[in-house]
MDTraj code that builds the backbone (N, CA, C; nanometers):
import mdtraj as md
import numpy as np

residues = "MET ASN ALA VAL GLU PRO SER THR GLU MET PRO LYS GLN ARG ARG GLY ARG PRO ARG ASP PRO GLU VAL ASP GLN ALA ILE LEU GLN THR THR LEU LYS LEU LEU THR GLU TYR GLY TYR ALA GLY LEU SER VAL GLU ARG VAL ALA ALA GLU ALA GLY VAL GLY LYS THR THR ILE TYR ARG ARG TYR ALA THR LYS GLU GLU LEU VAL ALA ALA ALA VAL GLY ALA LEU LYS ASP GLU LEU GLY PRO PRO PRO ASP THR GLY ASP THR LEU ASN TYR ILE VAL GLU MET LEU VAL ARG SER LEU GLU MET LEU GLU ARG GLY PRO GLY PHE ALA MET ILE GLY ALA LEU LEU VAL GLU GLU ARG ARG ASN PRO GLY LEU ILE GLU LEU PHE ARG GLU ARG ILE ILE ARG PRO ARG ARG ASP ASP VAL ILE THR MET LEU GLN ARG GLY VAL ARG ARG GLY GLN ILE ARG SER ASP ALA ASP LEU GLU VAL ALA ALA HIS ALA ILE LEU GLY SER ILE LEU ALA ASN HIS ILE LEU GLY ALA PRO ASP SER SER ASN MET ILE HIS ARG ASN ILE ASN THR ILE TRP GLN GLY LEU ALA THR ASP ARG ARG ASN".split()
xyz = np.array([
    [2.4582, 0.8311, 1.4120],
    [2.4360, 0.6870, 1.4225],
    [2.3028, 0.6531, 1.3583],
    [2.3003, 0.5476, 1.2779],
    [2.1773, 0.5090, 1.2113],
    [2.0810, 0.4451, 1.3103],
    [1.9537, 0.4710, 1.2892],
    [1.8528, 0.4101, 1.3742],
    [1.8473, 0.2611, 1.3473],
    [1.8071, 0.1867, 1.4490],
    [1.7951, 0.0432, 1.4332],
    [1.6773, 0.0137, 1.3426],
    [1.7003, -0.0690, 1.2432],
    [1.5923, -0.1039, 1.1517],
    [1.4906, -0.1909, 1.2249],
    [1.3611, -0.1541, 1.2183],
    [1.2614, -0.2322, 1.2897],
    [1.2463, -0.3698, 1.2282],
    [1.2197, -0.4667, 1.3132],
    [1.1985, -0.6018, 1.2644],
    [1.0694, -0.6092, 1.1853],
    [1.0710, -0.6876, 1.0784],
    [0.9484, -0.7065, 1.0002],
    [0.8614, -0.8157, 1.0604],
    [0.9097, -0.8796, 1.1672],
    [0.8298, -0.9801, 1.2333],
    [0.7445, -0.9143, 1.3403],
    [0.6202, -0.9631, 1.3545],
    [0.5329, -0.9105, 1.4576],
    [0.5886, -0.9499, 1.5940],
    [0.5910, -0.8557, 1.6905],
    [0.6437, -0.8878, 1.8222],
    [0.5666, -1.0019, 1.8868],
    [0.6398, -1.0875, 1.9569],
    [0.5751, -1.1993, 2.0240],
    [0.4912, -1.1495, 2.1412],
    [0.3750, -1.2116, 2.1567],
    [0.2868, -1.1722, 2.2660],
    [0.3440, -1.2188, 2.3988],
    [0.3457, -1.1298, 2.4943],
    [0.3957, -1.1637, 2.6266],
    [0.2899, -1.2421, 2.7035],
    [0.3353, -1.3234, 2.7952],
    [0.2430, -1.4018, 2.8762],
    [0.1675, -1.3103, 2.9714],
    [0.0539, -1.3586, 3.0147],
    [-0.0262, -1.2805, 3.1082],
    [-0.1701, -1.2723, 3.0617],
    [-0.2394, -1.1675, 3.1046],
    [-0.3790, -1.1514, 3.0720],
    [-0.3962, -1.1410, 2.9205],
    [-0.4964, -1.2110, 2.8644],
    [-0.5175, -1.2047, 2.7180],
    [-0.5430, -1.0619, 2.6728],
    [-0.4971, -1.0298, 2.5542],
    [-0.5168, -0.8961, 2.5009],
    [-0.6619, -0.8767, 2.4569],
    [-0.7046, -0.7515, 2.4593],
    [-0.8347, -0.7128, 2.4071],
    [-0.8153, -0.6765, 2.2600],
    [-0.8759, -0.7533, 2.1676],
    [-0.8560, -0.7244, 2.0241],
    [-0.8981, -0.5834, 1.9860],
    [-1.0005, -0.5282, 2.0507],
    [-1.0450, -0.3933, 2.0181],
    [-0.9404, -0.2897, 2.0569],
    [-0.8738, -0.3135, 2.1689],
    [-0.7665, -0.2233, 2.2105],
    [-0.6496, -0.2335, 2.1133],
    [-0.6142, -0.3565, 2.0756],
    [-0.5069, -0.3762, 1.9782],
    [-0.5358, -0.2985, 1.8498],
    [-0.6587, -0.3118, 1.8000],
    [-0.6961, -0.2454, 1.6749],
    [-0.6923, -0.0944, 1.6896],
    [-0.7410, -0.0442, 1.8022],
    [-0.7417, 0.0999, 1.8252],
    [-0.5994, 0.1552, 1.8271],
    [-0.5081, 0.0845, 1.8897],
    [-0.3678, 0.1289, 1.8969],
    [-0.3060, 0.1334, 1.7581],
    [-0.3243, 0.0281, 1.6802],
    [-0.2612, 0.0216, 1.5487],
    [-0.3230, 0.1211, 1.4513],
    [-0.4553, 0.1350, 1.4535],
    [-0.5202, 0.2315, 1.3647],
    [-0.4811, 0.3746, 1.4010],
    [-0.4720, 0.4023, 1.5296],
    [-0.4304, 0.5351, 1.5730],
    [-0.2864, 0.5629, 1.5324],
    [-0.2018, 0.4622, 1.5417],
    [-0.0622, 0.4785, 1.5005],
    [-0.0534, 0.5142, 1.3528],
    [-0.1288, 0.4460, 1.2687],
    [-0.1284, 0.4765, 1.1260],
    [-0.1809, 0.6175, 1.0999],
    [-0.2866, 0.6546, 1.1696],
    [-0.3448, 0.7878, 1.1520],
    [-0.2441, 0.8970, 1.1883],
    [-0.1785, 0.8818, 1.3010],
    [-0.0830, 0.9830, 1.3455],
    [0.0444, 0.9805, 1.2611],
    [0.0805, 0.8636, 1.2111],
    [0.1971, 0.8552, 1.1234],
    [0.1755, 0.9376, 0.9977],
    [0.0556, 0.9309, 0.9408],
    [0.0277, 1.0080, 0.8199],
    [0.0130, 1.1567, 0.8498],
    [-0.0325, 1.1906, 0.9696],
    [-0.0530, 1.3314, 1.0042],
    [0.0759, 1.4017, 1.0457],
    [0.1603, 1.3322, 1.1221],
    [0.2773, 1.3968, 1.1817],
    [0.4105, 1.3412, 1.1330],
    [0.4061, 1.2306, 1.0565],
    [0.5303, 1.1681, 1.0160],
    [0.5890, 1.0857, 1.1290],
    [0.6912, 1.0090, 1.0958],
    [0.7519, 0.9215, 1.1961],
    [0.8152, 1.0019, 1.3087],
    [0.8872, 1.1082, 1.2735],
    [0.9564, 1.1870, 1.3755],
    [0.8587, 1.2523, 1.4727],
    [0.7405, 1.2928, 1.4235],
    [0.6440, 1.3601, 1.5089],
    [0.5533, 1.2672, 1.5859],
    [0.5642, 1.1385, 1.5596],
    [0.4806, 1.0408, 1.6294],
    [0.5487, 0.9979, 1.7585],
    [0.4714, 0.9811, 1.8625],
    [0.5249, 0.9337, 1.9898],
    [0.4269, 0.8369, 2.0525],
    [0.4776, 0.7507, 2.1385],
    [0.3915, 0.6569, 2.2104],
    [0.2916, 0.7331, 2.2957],
    [0.3355, 0.8434, 2.3551],
    [0.2458, 0.9246, 2.4379],
    [0.1287, 0.9776, 2.3559],
    [0.1579, 1.0256, 2.2349],
    [0.0524, 1.0806, 2.1486],
    [-0.0436, 0.9703, 2.1042],
    [0.0094, 0.8531, 2.0724],
    [-0.0766, 0.7410, 2.0336],
    [-0.1669, 0.7017, 2.1499],
    [-0.1111, 0.6938, 2.2684],
    [-0.1897, 0.6547, 2.3857],
    [-0.3040, 0.7530, 2.4108],
    [-0.2745, 0.8819, 2.4030],
    [-0.3768, 0.9836, 2.4271],
    [-0.4875, 0.9767, 2.3227],
    [-0.4488, 0.9611, 2.1966],
    [-0.5467, 0.9588, 2.0881],
    [-0.6309, 0.8313, 2.0916],
    [-0.5686, 0.7191, 2.1285],
    [-0.6392, 0.5910, 2.1307],
    [-0.7186, 0.5708, 2.2595],
    [-0.6951, 0.6566, 2.3583],
    [-0.7674, 0.6455, 2.4848],
    [-0.7191, 0.5309, 2.5710],
    [-0.5894, 0.5031, 2.5647],
    [-0.5311, 0.3976, 2.6485],
    [-0.4106, 0.4548, 2.7225],
    [-0.3623, 0.3816, 2.8192],
    [-0.2440, 0.4239, 2.8919],
    [-0.1166, 0.3870, 2.8172],
    [-0.0093, 0.4607, 2.8448],
    [0.1184, 0.4282, 2.7800],
    [0.1627, 0.2863, 2.8137],
    [0.1358, 0.2434, 2.9373],
    [0.1780, 0.1087, 2.9763],
    [0.1055, 0.0022, 2.8947],
    [-0.0181, 0.0330, 2.8529],
    [-0.0925, -0.0617, 2.7692],
    [-0.0189, -0.0842, 2.6373],
    [0.0363, 0.0224, 2.5828],
    [0.1121, 0.0101, 2.4579],
    [0.2455, -0.0582, 2.4827],
    [0.3157, -0.0174, 2.5888],
    [0.4476, -0.0742, 2.6142],
    [0.4423, -0.2214, 2.6525],
    [0.3273, -0.2688, 2.7027],
    [0.3140, -0.4126, 2.7274],
    [0.3134, -0.4904, 2.5964],
    [0.2743, -0.4223, 2.4886],
    [0.2667, -0.4866, 2.3586],
    [0.3917, -0.4608, 2.2733],
    [0.4423, -0.3385, 2.2798],
    [0.5530, -0.2972, 2.1938],
    [0.6549, -0.2224, 2.2778],
    [0.7789, -0.2729, 2.2776],
    [0.8812, -0.2174, 2.3657],
    [0.9283, -0.0796, 2.3211],
    [0.9183, -0.0498, 2.1913],
    [0.9702, 0.0758, 2.1386],
    [0.8736, 0.1334, 2.0353],
    [0.8960, 0.2593, 1.9995],
    [0.8169, 0.3201, 1.8924],
    [0.8399, 0.2462, 1.7620],
    [0.9632, 0.2021, 1.7375],
    [0.9931, 0.1294, 1.6152],
    [0.9070, 0.0042, 1.6036],
    [0.8949, -0.0720, 1.7148],
    [0.8123, -0.1925, 1.7144],
    [0.6661, -0.1576, 1.6894],
    [0.6188, -0.0509, 1.7514],
    [0.4796, -0.0093, 1.7362],
    [0.4472, 0.0257, 1.5912],
    [0.5312, 0.1078, 1.5289],
    [0.5060, 0.1501, 1.3909],
    [0.5191, 0.0314, 1.2958],
    [0.6174, -0.0551, 1.3185],
    [0.6332, -0.1729, 1.2333],
    [0.5104, -0.2626, 1.2428],
    [0.4551, -0.2773, 1.3629],
    [0.3351, -0.3597, 1.3796],
    [0.2158, -0.2967, 1.3090],
    [0.2035, -0.1641, 1.3183],
    [0.0907, -0.0954, 1.2551],
    [0.0972, -0.1078, 1.1034],
    [0.2149, -0.0835, 1.0467],
    [0.2303, -0.0953, 0.9014],
    [0.2162, -0.2412, 0.8593],
    [0.2684, -0.3319, 0.9411],
    [0.2590, -0.4740, 0.9099],
    [0.1172, -0.5269, 0.9142],
    [0.0294, -0.4579, 0.9871],
    [-0.1103, -0.5009, 0.9971],
    [-0.1939, -0.4557, 0.8786],
    [-0.1376, -0.3684, 0.7932],
    [-0.2104, -0.3244, 0.6747],
    [-0.2378, -0.4430, 0.5827],
    [-0.3528, -0.4407, 0.5193],
    [-0.3880, -0.5463, 0.4248],
    [-0.4471, -0.4840, 0.2998],
    [-0.4185, -0.5480, 0.1879],
    [-0.4833, -0.5085, 0.0634],
    [-0.6174, -0.5804, 0.0592],
    [-0.7218, -0.5126, 0.1068],
    [-0.8521, -0.5766, 0.1232],
    [-0.9385, -0.5718, -0.0027],
    [-0.8943, -0.4999, -0.1051],
    [-0.9764, -0.4903, -0.2253],
    [-0.9811, -0.6221, -0.3022],
    [-0.8635, -0.6804, -0.3224],
    [-0.8580, -0.7959, -0.4089],
    [-0.8800, -0.7547, -0.5535],
    [-0.8545, -0.8456, -0.6457],
    [-0.8714, -0.8115, -0.7869],
    [-1.0185, -0.8017, -0.8241],
    [-1.0520, -0.7177, -0.9217],
    [-1.1906, -0.7121, -0.9696],
    [-1.2247, -0.8393, -1.0459],
    [-1.3545, -0.8637, -1.0729],
    [-1.3929, -0.9842, -1.1476],
    [-1.3291, -0.9857, -1.2857],
    [-1.2864, -1.1030, -1.3290],
    [-1.2261, -1.1189, -1.4610],
    [-1.3366, -1.1430, -1.5630],
    [-1.3613, -1.0435, -1.6462],
    [-1.4659, -1.0541, -1.7483],
    [-1.4115, -1.1026, -1.8812],
    [-1.2797, -1.1229, -1.8875],
    [-1.2193, -1.1657, -2.0128],
    [-1.1629, -1.0527, -2.0954],
    [-1.1881, -0.9292, -2.0554],
    [-1.1371, -0.8118, -2.1274],
    [-1.0223, -0.7530, -2.0463],
    [-0.9001, -0.7755, -2.0902],
    [-0.7830, -0.7360, -2.0127],
    [-0.7751, -0.5852, -1.9933],
    [-0.8022, -0.5102, -2.0973],
    [-0.7928, -0.3647, -2.0865],
    [-0.8918, -0.3108, -1.9840],
    [-1.0160, -0.3523, -1.9914],
    [-1.1161, -0.3046, -1.8953],
    [-1.0837, -0.3487, -1.7536],
    [-1.0269, -0.4694, -1.7408],
    [-0.9877, -0.5201, -1.6095],
    [-0.8823, -0.4282, -1.5462],
    [-0.7823, -0.3904, -1.6249],
    [-0.6757, -0.3055, -1.5732],
    [-0.7313, -0.1697, -1.5301],
    [-0.8163, -0.1120, -1.6122],
    [-0.8758, 0.0173, -1.5780],
    [-0.9562, 0.0063, -1.4487],
    [-1.0365, -0.0979, -1.4364],
    [-1.1180, -0.1165, -1.3166],
    [-1.0300, -0.1343, -1.1935],
    [-0.9208, -0.2088, -1.2081],
    [-0.8296, -0.2281, -1.0944],
    [-0.7700, -0.0951, -1.0490],
    [-0.7298, -0.0108, -1.1438],
    [-0.6700, 0.1170, -1.1068],
    [-0.7726, 0.2101, -1.0446],
    [-0.8945, 0.2091, -1.0944],
    [-0.9997, 0.2917, -1.0339],
    [-1.0213, 0.2500, -0.8887],
    [-1.0269, 0.1198, -0.8641],
    [-1.0450, 0.0696, -0.7273],
    [-0.9239, 0.1014, -0.6404],
    [-0.8035, 0.0883, -0.6969],
    [-0.6813, 0.1192, -0.6218],
    [-0.6764, 0.2665, -0.5834],
    [-0.7158, 0.3530, -0.6762],
    [-0.7174, 0.4961, -0.6475],
    [-0.8153, 0.5266, -0.5353],
    [-0.9319, 0.4635, -0.5378],
    [-1.0300, 0.4844, -0.4315],
    [-0.9743, 0.4405, -0.2971],
    [-0.8990, 0.3283, -0.2957],
    [-0.8391, 0.2804, -0.1715],
    [-0.7360, 0.3801, -0.1194],
    [-0.6523, 0.4327, -0.2083],
    [-0.5492, 0.5278, -0.1674],
    [-0.6104, 0.6570, -0.1142],
    [-0.7193, 0.7006, -0.1750],
    [-0.7836, 0.8241, -0.1315],
    [-0.8625, 0.8041, -0.0029],
    [-0.9183, 0.6846, 0.0150],
    [-1.0029, 0.6584, 0.1312],
    [-0.9216, 0.6268, 0.2562],
    [-0.8120, 0.5548, 0.2407],
    [-0.7319, 0.5141, 0.3543],
    [-0.6109, 0.6041, 0.3740],
    [-0.5068, 0.5529, 0.4436],
    [-0.3854, 0.6331, 0.4642],
    [-0.3209, 0.6733, 0.3328],
    [-0.3190, 0.5790, 0.2380],
    [-0.2832, 0.6066, 0.1007],
    [-0.1594, 0.6887, 0.0756],
    [-0.1794, 0.7973, -0.0013],
    [-0.0675, 0.8788, -0.0471],
    [0.0103, 0.9394, 0.0699],
    [-0.0600, 0.9837, 0.1732],
    [0.0092, 1.0421, 0.2889],
    [0.0967, 0.9383, 0.3580],
    [0.0473, 0.8135, 0.3643],
    [0.1257, 0.7070, 0.4247],
    [0.2524, 0.6812, 0.3445],
    [0.2403, 0.6758, 0.2128],
    [0.3581, 0.6542, 0.1281],
    [0.4612, 0.7636, 0.1517],
    [0.4145, 0.8892, 0.1576],
    [0.5054, 1.0000, 0.1809],
    [0.5765, 0.9899, 0.3139],
    [0.5014, 0.9565, 0.4195],
    [0.5604, 0.9463, 0.5526],
    [0.6661, 0.8366, 0.5583],
    [0.6404, 0.7254, 0.4916],
    [0.7351, 0.6145, 0.4952],
    [0.8577, 0.6408, 0.4074],
    [0.8385, 0.7089, 0.2953],
    [0.9527, 0.7416, 0.2107],
    [1.0479, 0.8379, 0.2804],
    [0.9938, 0.9312, 0.3576],
    [1.0787, 1.0235, 0.4333],
    [1.1678, 0.9469, 0.5297],
    [1.1145, 0.8390, 0.5832],
    [1.1868, 0.7621, 0.6847],
    [1.2700, 0.6484, 0.6246],
    [1.2682, 0.6337, 0.4924],
    [1.3254, 0.5145, 0.4296],
    [1.4726, 0.4934, 0.4628],
    [1.5528, 0.5983, 0.4627],
    [1.6962, 0.5808, 0.4856],
    [1.7262, 0.5394, 0.6287],
    [1.6485, 0.5901, 0.7257],
    [1.6747, 0.5559, 0.8659],
    [1.6108, 0.4237, 0.9067],
    [1.4901, 0.3978, 0.8545],
    [1.4171, 0.2766, 0.8916],
    [1.3598, 0.2112, 0.7650],
    [1.4446, 0.1516, 0.6823],
    [1.3979, 0.0963, 0.5553],
    [1.2956, -0.0155, 0.5705],
    [1.2920, -0.0795, 0.6865],
    [1.1971, -0.1880, 0.7065],
    [1.0523, -0.1428, 0.7006],
    [1.0256, -0.0149, 0.7304],
    [0.8881, 0.0335, 0.7317],
    [0.8295, 0.0401, 0.5914],
    [0.9003, 0.1025, 0.4992],
    [0.8491, 0.1104, 0.3619],
    [0.8477, -0.0274, 0.2983],
    [0.9391, -0.1149, 0.3394],
    [0.9399, -0.2506, 0.2865],
    [0.8132, -0.3262, 0.3290],
    [0.7684, -0.3042, 0.4516],
    [0.6440, -0.3661, 0.4965],
    [0.5252, -0.3154, 0.4155],
    [0.5227, -0.1859, 0.3865],
    [0.4137, -0.1287, 0.3077],
    [0.4143, -0.1891, 0.1670],
    [0.5321, -0.2044, 0.1104],
    [0.5415, -0.2669, -0.0214],
    [0.4868, -0.4098, -0.0170],
    [0.5243, -0.4820, 0.0899],
    [0.4846, -0.6220, 0.1012],
    [0.3341, -0.6367, 0.1193],
    [0.2739, -0.5480, 0.1975],
    [0.1313, -0.5616, 0.2301],
    [0.0397, -0.5020, 0.1236],
    [0.0828, -0.3947, 0.0568],
    [-0.0075, -0.3208, -0.0317],
    [0.0411, -0.3178, -0.1762],
    [0.1641, -0.2742, -0.1995],
    [0.2091, -0.2465, -0.3355],
    [0.2307, -0.3743, -0.4166],
    [0.3037, -0.4706, -0.3603],
    [0.3341, -0.5910, -0.4376],
    [0.2108, -0.6755, -0.4691],
    [0.1146, -0.6901, -0.3771],
    [-0.0073, -0.7631, -0.4160],
    [-0.0785, -0.6998, -0.5346],
    [-0.0827, -0.5655, -0.5397],
    [-0.1431, -0.4987, -0.6559],
    [-0.0639, -0.5303, -0.7831],
    [0.0692, -0.5203, -0.7732],
    [0.1527, -0.5483, -0.8907],
    [0.1341, -0.6915, -0.9385],
    [0.1321, -0.7855, -0.8437],
    [0.1182, -0.9257, -0.8813],
    [-0.0160, -0.9517, -0.9487],
    [-0.1219, -0.8841, -0.9025],
    [-0.2525, -0.8986, -0.9676],
    [-0.2473, -0.8494, -1.1119],
    [-0.1787, -0.7354, -1.1329],
    [-0.1678, -0.6815, -1.2684],
    [-0.0898, -0.7772, -1.3573],
    [0.0233, -0.8286, -1.3083],
    [0.1039, -0.9211, -1.3885],
    [0.0238, -1.0465, -1.4224],
    [-0.0499, -1.0985, -1.3245],
    [-0.1313, -1.2177, -1.3493],
    [-0.2321, -1.1932, -1.4604],
    [-0.2968, -1.0761, -1.4565],
    [-0.3958, -1.0464, -1.5590],
    [-0.3298, -1.0237, -1.6948],
    [-0.2132, -0.9612, -1.6966],
    [-0.1417, -0.9440, -1.8229],
    [-0.1030, -1.0795, -1.8821],
    [-0.0643, -1.1719, -1.7968],
    [-0.0305, -1.3061, -1.8438],
    [-0.1527, -1.3736, -1.9058],
    [-0.2682, -1.3531, -1.8442],
    [-0.3914, -1.4072, -1.9030],
    [-0.4182, -1.3424, -2.0390],
    [-0.3901, -1.2122, -2.0467],
    [-0.4087, -1.1436, -2.1740],
    [-0.3205, -1.2003, -2.2836],
    [-0.1983, -1.2403, -2.2469],
    [-0.1083, -1.3029, -2.3449],
    [-0.1683, -1.4353, -2.3918],
    [-0.2166, -1.5164, -2.2963],
    [-0.2735, -1.6461, -2.3326],
    [-0.3988, -1.6306, -2.4188],
    [-0.4723, -1.5227, -2.3987],
    [-0.5931, -1.4989, -2.4778],
    [-0.5633, -1.4358, -2.6134],
    [-0.4385, -1.4009, -2.6361],
    [-0.4029, -1.3379, -2.7615],
    [-0.4323, -1.1890, -2.7655],
    [-0.4610, -1.1281, -2.6479],
    [-0.4900, -0.9849, -2.6413],
    [-0.3634, -0.9018, -2.6244],
    [-0.2579, -0.9634, -2.5708],
    [-0.1317, -0.8937, -2.5431],
    [-0.0193, -0.9671, -2.6140],
    [0.0755, -0.8909, -2.6683],
    [0.1888, -0.9480, -2.7388],
    [0.2677, -1.0419, -2.6484],
    [0.3100, -1.1526, -2.7020],
    [0.3832, -1.2516, -2.6236],
    [0.5236, -1.2044, -2.5864],
    [0.5779, -1.1061, -2.6604],
    [0.7127, -1.0571, -2.6310],
    [0.7117, -0.9348, -2.5396],
    [0.5958, -0.8949, -2.4884],
    [0.5864, -0.7768, -2.4017],
    [0.6514, -0.8050, -2.2662],
    [0.7192, -0.7052, -2.2118],
    [0.7795, -0.7161, -2.0786],
    [0.6702, -0.6842, -1.9768],
    [0.6124, -0.7868, -1.9190],
    [0.4949, -0.7685, -1.8341],
    [0.5278, -0.7027, -1.7005],
    [0.6468, -0.7271, -1.6489],
    [0.6842, -0.6631, -1.5218],
    [0.6978, -0.5123, -1.5404],
    [0.7644, -0.4715, -1.6474],
    [0.7774, -0.3289, -1.6754],
    [0.6401, -0.2666, -1.7002],
    [0.5559, -0.3389, -1.7730],
    [0.4209, -0.2887, -1.8002],
    [0.3425, -0.2701, -1.6701],
    [0.3539, -0.3652, -1.5785],
    [0.2826, -0.3543, -1.4502],
    [0.3310, -0.2337, -1.3716],
    [0.4617, -0.2084, -1.3728],
    [0.5155, -0.0929, -1.3018],
    [0.4643, 0.0372, -1.3646],
    [0.4577, 0.0407, -1.4971],
    [0.4078, 0.1605, -1.5641],
    [0.2604, 0.1829, -1.5323],
    [0.1838, 0.0757, -1.5291],
    [0.0401, 0.0855, -1.5014],
    [0.0158, 0.1384, -1.3610],
    [0.0798, 0.0766, -1.2620],
    [0.0596, 0.1201, -1.1238],
    [0.1234, 0.2561, -1.0987],
    [0.2391, 0.2797, -1.1614],
    [0.3080, 0.4064, -1.1409],
    [0.2327, 0.5253, -1.1954],
    [0.1397, 0.5012, -1.2886],
    [0.0647, 0.6127, -1.3457],
    [-0.0194, 0.6840, -1.2399],
    [-0.0695, 0.6099, -1.1415],
    [-0.1488, 0.6721, -1.0355],
    [-0.0616, 0.7668, -0.9525],
    [0.0565, 0.7189, -0.9138],
    [0.1468, 0.8020, -0.8337],
    [0.1942, 0.9235, -0.9130],
    [0.2229, 0.9025, -1.0412],
    [0.2689, 1.0140, -1.1239],
    [0.1618, 1.1215, -1.1338],
    [0.0380, 1.0815, -1.1540],
    [-0.0711, 1.1792, -1.1596],
    [-0.0794, 1.2594, -1.0306],
    [-0.0675, 1.1883, -0.9182],
    [-0.0811, 1.2552, -0.7885],
    [0.0337, 1.3530, -0.7649],
    [0.1550, 1.3092, -0.7921],
    [0.2718, 1.3939, -0.7682],
    [0.2710, 1.5167, -0.8589],
    [0.2284, 1.4985, -0.9834],
    [0.2253, 1.6088, -1.0788],
    [0.1035, 1.6991, -1.0631],
    [0.0106, 1.6594, -0.9786],
    [-0.1079, 1.7411, -0.9584],
    [-0.2123, 1.7243, -1.0662],
    [-0.2019, 1.6180, -1.1457],
    [-0.3031, 1.5911, -1.2484],
    [-0.4298, 1.5402, -1.1806],
    [-0.5431, 1.5531, -1.2457],
    [-0.6689, 1.5081, -1.1838],
    [-0.6663, 1.3584, -1.1544],
    [-0.6999, 1.3231, -1.0309],
    [-0.7129, 1.1817, -0.9965],
    [-0.8555, 1.1401, -1.0317],
    [-0.8749, 1.0963, -1.1541],
    [-1.0096, 1.0683, -1.2001],
    [-1.0108, 0.9453, -1.2887],
    [-1.1300, 0.8893, -1.3068],
    [-1.1458, 0.7738, -1.3941],
    [-1.1052, 0.8093, -1.5369],
    [-1.1351, 0.9312, -1.5818],
    [-1.0999, 0.9729, -1.7172],
    [-0.9483, 0.9742, -1.7373],
    [-0.8750, 1.0257, -1.6383],
    [-0.7289, 1.0286, -1.6492],
    [-0.6722, 0.8869, -1.6488],
    [-0.7298, 0.7993, -1.5694],
    [-0.6849, 0.6601, -1.5675],
    [-0.7042, 0.5966, -1.7048],
    [-0.8200, 0.6186, -1.7664],
    [-0.8447, 0.5655, -1.8998],
    [-0.7405, 0.6177, -1.9998],
    [-0.7079, 0.7448, -1.9939],
    [-0.6109, 0.8026, -2.0871],
    [-0.4728, 0.7404, -2.0672],
    [-0.4322, 0.7267, -1.9408],
    [-0.3015, 0.6673, -1.9124],
    [-0.2930, 0.5241, -1.9649],
    [-0.3939, 0.4449, -1.9306],
    [-0.3894, 0.3030, -1.9653],
    [-0.4053, 0.2816, -2.1147],
    [-0.4865, 0.3624, -2.1802],
    [-0.4985, 0.3497, -2.3257],
    [-0.3647, 0.3737, -2.3951],
    [-0.2860, 0.4680, -2.3420],
    [-0.1534, 0.4941, -2.3996],
    [-0.0602, 0.3755, -2.3777],
    [-0.0577, 0.3222, -2.2544],
    [0.0267, 0.2065, -2.2244],
    [-0.0173, 0.0859, -2.3074],
    [-0.1478, 0.0730, -2.3247],
    [-0.2037, -0.0414, -2.3965],
    [-0.1540, -0.0482, -2.5412],
    [-0.1273, 0.0680, -2.6004],
    [-0.0811, 0.0702, -2.7395],
    [0.0492, -0.0056, -2.7568],
    [0.1295, -0.0129, -2.6512],
    [0.2559, -0.0851, -2.6595],
    [0.2452, -0.2319, -2.6232],
    [0.1264, -0.2744, -2.5778],
    [0.1091, -0.4124, -2.5322],
    [0.0194, -0.4959, -2.6220],
    [-0.0837, -0.4324, -2.6766],
    [-0.1921, -0.5077, -2.7382],
    [-0.1574, -0.5611, -2.8759],
    [-0.2139, -0.6758, -2.9067],
    [-0.2049, -0.7300, -3.0420],
    [-0.3047, -0.6616, -3.1345],
    [-0.4174, -0.6181, -3.0758],
    [-0.5209, -0.5484, -3.1517],
    [-0.5437, -0.4138, -3.0857],
    [-0.4756, -0.3107, -3.1319],
    [-0.4784, -0.1799, -3.0652],
    [-0.6131, -0.1120, -3.0850],
    [-0.6599, -0.0507, -2.9749],
    [-0.7860, 0.0208, -2.9791],
    [-0.7611, 0.1688, -2.9940],
    [-0.8467, 0.2378, -3.0631],
    [-0.8344, 0.3830, -3.0799],
    [-0.9015, 0.4535, -2.9631],
])
top = md.Topology()
chain = top.add_chain()
for i, resn in enumerate(residues, 1):
    res = top.add_residue(resn, chain, resSeq=i)
    for name in ("N", "CA", "C"):
        top.add_atom(name, md.element.get_by_symbol(name[0]), res)
traj = md.Trajectory(xyz[None], top)
């Protein structure tokens, strides 16, 4: 039997004593930490409670099931980097964005989180969808927006498929990681310079 897909909506707060925001944050951050360490199957409400220093009832007052808890934790993720400053140079902007994105993936749950959610995708597709909504799509949309500016500035060909280009740009980070290539600024420059050759009106050597 397939597991019930978790709702992408945040659970409604129950009436009663107001919640402590610090406790809420501790529960959700601990859930993300344990999700990346043990995977969805190895995560339990009991383990989250012990690690966060709260009682199980404290969690169950907020989330009726493990599915609700994990969905809330993933749903609370935010892309806090935002786009880098626009200096007018599309190529440098893209490189800077990827360098910052790589730092975010390495510093936070990042690659381990993606792996944990992909393992669970068939049983609980709502979890990876939340991660896409909170982290992946905002990055993609920033890249597409900047590519569109590049077209208007005459730096990028007007007939270029910008959505495909954005996927190739962002996918280069994941490809490097999966293949075991160095996650470095130099590798990012090499990847983007190659992609740029297919986009630019004035190709750089």
